[in-house]
N, C-alpha and C positions, 0 to 999 in steps of 0.2 A: 502446441501453441493454441489448438482449437479442439473442439469436441469431435473426436474420431469416430463417433457411433452413428453419425449421420451419413446420408447419401451425398456423394460429390456432385457439385453443379457441372464441373468440367473435368476432363482427364487428359491434358496435353503432355506428349512425351518430352523427354530431356532433349535439348537442342532446338525446341521450337522458338522461333523469333517472333516476339510481340512487337509491333510497331504502332505507335500512337497515330490516330487519325489526324489530329490537329497540329500537334508539335513534332511529329515525325521521329520522335526518339525511339530507339530500338533496344530491346532487352531480351537476352537469350536464357531460356530456362536451364537451370543447373540442377535443381531438385525440388520436390515438394516439401514444404515445411508444415503444413497442416491445413485443415478445412473444417468448416462448420456450416451452419444453416444459411449463412449470408454470403458465402464465398469460399474461395480457396486462395492460399497464400503459396507463392513460390519463391525460392532463392534464384535470383536472376543476375546476369552479369550485363552491365551497361558500360557506356563510355567512361564513366567515373569509378568503375569497380562493382563489388557486389552490393546488391540491394534486395529488399523484400518487396515483392509485388502482389497485390491482392486483386483478383479478378472476381466480378459478380455480375449477375444479370439483374440485380436490384439496385437501380439508380438511387432510390431514397436511401437505402443502407450505406452505400458508398458515399453520397453527399453528407450523411450524418457523420460518419467516421472521419471524413475529411475536416469537417468543421471542428470536431473533437480535437484532432491533431493540430489544427491551426490555433485554437484556444489554448492547448497545452504549451505551444511555442512561445506564447506571450507571458507565460508565468516566469517570474524572476526566479534565479537560482539555477541549480542543476536540472537538465532535462527530465521530464517526468516519463514521456513516452518516446516513441521513435520520431525522428525528424522527417517531415513531409517534404518530398522531393519533386513529385510529378503527379499530375492528374490528367487523365486523358481516356479516350474510347479506342477500342480495337475491333475492326471489322474482319471477321473470319467466317467462312462458310455461309456467307450471306447473312450473318447475324452480328449485331453490335453488342459488344461486351464492355462493360465499364471497369476501369482499373485505377488504382493510385499506386504510386511507388514511394516507399519509405526507407529510412535507415535500416540496415540490417544490424540487429544487436546480437553479438556473439557472446556466448557464455553458457552456463548451465542454468537449468530452471532451479528454483529455490529448493525443491525437495531433494534433487540430485546433489546440489551443492552441500546441503547440510549433512546428507548421507556421507559424502566423501570427506568433508572438512571437519565434521563433528558438531555436536548439538550446542557447543559453546558459542558458536556463531549466531544462534537463533535470536538472543535478545538484541545484539547489535543491529542485525539486518531488519528486524521487525520494528525497532525504534525509527531506523531509516525510512521504512515503508510508511509508517504513520506520519512522519514529516511531509512525505510526498502527498499522502492523502489529505492532509490539512490544506495544502496548497490547491489541490484538485477541488476540494469542497468549497474553498473560498472563491473559486472561479464559477461556482454554480453547477458543478457536475458530481455525479456519484458514479464510481467505477463499475458497480454492479456485479459483473462476473468476476469476483476476485478469488484467485486460487493459485497454488504453486505453479501450475503449467503457465500462468500468465505473467509470472514474475521471473526475470532473468538476472542472474548475478554476474556482473562483468568485472574485469580487473585480472590481476591486482593493479592498483588498490581497489578492493572489492566494493561494489556499489550495486544496489538493487535497482532494476529498471521495470517499469510497467509496459507490457506490450499487449496486442490484440485488444484494441479499444472498442470492439463491436458492442460490448454490452454497456459502455458508458452512457449514462442517461441524465438528461436535465432534472435538477432537484424539482421534487414535487410530483413528477411523472410516475408512471408504473415502470418498474425494472424491465429492461428489454430482454436480457439474457441472464440465466443463472444456472448453476450447477447444484443439484440437490444437497450434497453434503455440506456446502457452504451457506445454504439458503435458510434464513430464519423462518420463512413460511413453512418449510419441510419439517423443521425441528419443533418449532413453538406454535405453528399456526399463525404467525405474526404477519404483519403488513408487508407487502412487497413494494411499498412506496419508496421512491429514490429519496433517500435522506442519509446523512452521516452515519446514523446508528446502523443502517444496513450494512455498509461497508465494514463497521467496526465489529459487527457480529461475525462477519466472514473472517476478519483478522483473528478473532478468538478461535475460529474453527481451523485456520491455518496453523496456529500453535499446536492444536490437537492433531492435525494431520501429519505434522512433522514428526510426532511421536507414534503415529499409527499410520505408516506409509500406505497400507492397503485399505485404510478407511474402514467404515463398518456402517451398517444400516440401521435405521430407526426400529426399536422393538415396540410392541404394543405398550402403551402407557409410558413410553420412553421420554422424549423430550429433554427438559433441562436436567432432570434427575439422571438420566443415562449418561449425558455429557459430564456431569460432576463426578460420576463414578469412573468414567474414562480418565479424567484428569487425576484423580486420587490414586489410580493404579500405576502412574508413571512418576518416578522420583524426579525426572528432569523437569517436570511441569510444575512442581511444588512451588517454586519462588515466584512463578507467573500466576499461580491460581487466583489470587484476588483480582488481578488485572483481567484475566480471562473471563471469570464469572461475572464481573461487573459488565463487560462487554456483551456477553451472552444474554444478559438481562435487559440490555438497552439502555443502561444508566449513564453512560458517557455521552455528553452533549457534543463533543468535538474530538477529532483525532489527536489534538494537543493534549487533552485531558488524559486520554488513554496512554499517550506517550509519557507524560509525567508520572503516571502510575507505574508504568513498566520500568522507567528508570529508577524510581524509588525502590522498587523491589530488587533490581540489580545492585544497587548501591549498598542496600542493607543486607542482602543475601538472606532474607528471612523466608521462611516456609510458613505455610498457612493451612489451617484446618477449620473450616467454617463451623462444624459442629462443636468442637472444642471451644472455639471462641465464644460461641453463644452461650454454652454453659457457664464459662468463666464470668461473662458479662452478668448472667442471671444471679450467679452466686455473690458477686461484688455488690450488686444492688441491695441485698439483704443485710450484709455486714461488711465493715471495712476490714481489709487484709493488708499484711505488709506486701509491698511490691515484689513481685517475683523478679528473678534474674533476666527473664525475657522482657518484662516491663521495663527494668531498668535499662536494659540495652536499647530498647525502643525510645525511652526518654533521652538516652545519651545521643542516639542517632538524630532525634528531633532537635536536640540542643545544638549539635554540631551543624545541622542544616540552617538553624536560626542564626548561629554565629557567622556561617558563611555568607548569609544574606546581609547581615549587618555590616560585615567587612566589605562587601561589594557596595552597599549604599555609602559607607563611609569613604571609600575610595572615590566613588562618584562625586560626593559633596566637596571632597578636597579638590578634585579636578576642576569643578565649577568655580570654587573659591580662588583658585590659582588664576584661572582665566579672567575672572572679574578684576583681580588686582592688577594683572598685566594690562588689561584694557583701560584701566583707570590711570595708571602710570603713563601709558602711551597717550592718552587724552590730555593729560597735564603737560607733557612734553610738547605735544602739537600747540597747545594753548600758549605756552611760554615762547615758542618760535614765532607765532603770529603776533604776540605783544612786543 
């Protein structure tokens, strides 16, 4: 759940009872879930069952995370992060420790889930993640420390949930927490400004991580070239390659744009090779050539997409026309009754 390379702030044994100073609610520690620079999270049991409880000696950090969870709770649709349950202080050993209690989300982290269920789940879950990120971004937040460890797959029915909101940052500010492998500053020397493209770079890296579970480090003169090579070496990344590369270059403006690109790749099942496409484009600019079977397939896919949009538009217009006719007839009926 958190970065386990850091020193723990606290180390309380199983069975320890945590009682809030102000609201007097009690929680018994069941086990440790994870820890990071800003605190430690325990699985606890309270009056209403199992919960996740985060302890920290940093009141600013706790307040910030509580505000994020409150903001997430106002977003329409399926819950993005854990539901906030309680906020309080705990006095122990003459020291005041801040804590908040949240919903305990049970499931596997994204990497473990894909390893167990198969890579065929990758596209579906990542499309769902991008939908959630779009809503987060619209609320003015950037997730920041986005990685498989912070993504839990619940179910069935399977659904991806965002946990550990400690890195979530208000748009425009500097990213508070990050993990090097998913950080565009590490790979490209790019900005760590909190903006949608920062999260979308991390999504591209999550795609790569799912095919390289042990990850890898940046080589000298690495950057985007090394990442492209890594994508080319994995067959299961080929149909996602256009989407991943655009995200790594920061060309998507919104999570919705990236999701549309991803779904387009899934629906057409096309593979992609950037160098081949560039050569083909250069040759075609010099002289006209008969369309290849691949181009014909792309045109057919585009035509089907356009036909589907036309059908949806037609159905919508028909519905509007029917509503107008019914409303007119009803108005004439009322008018006749009044006369």
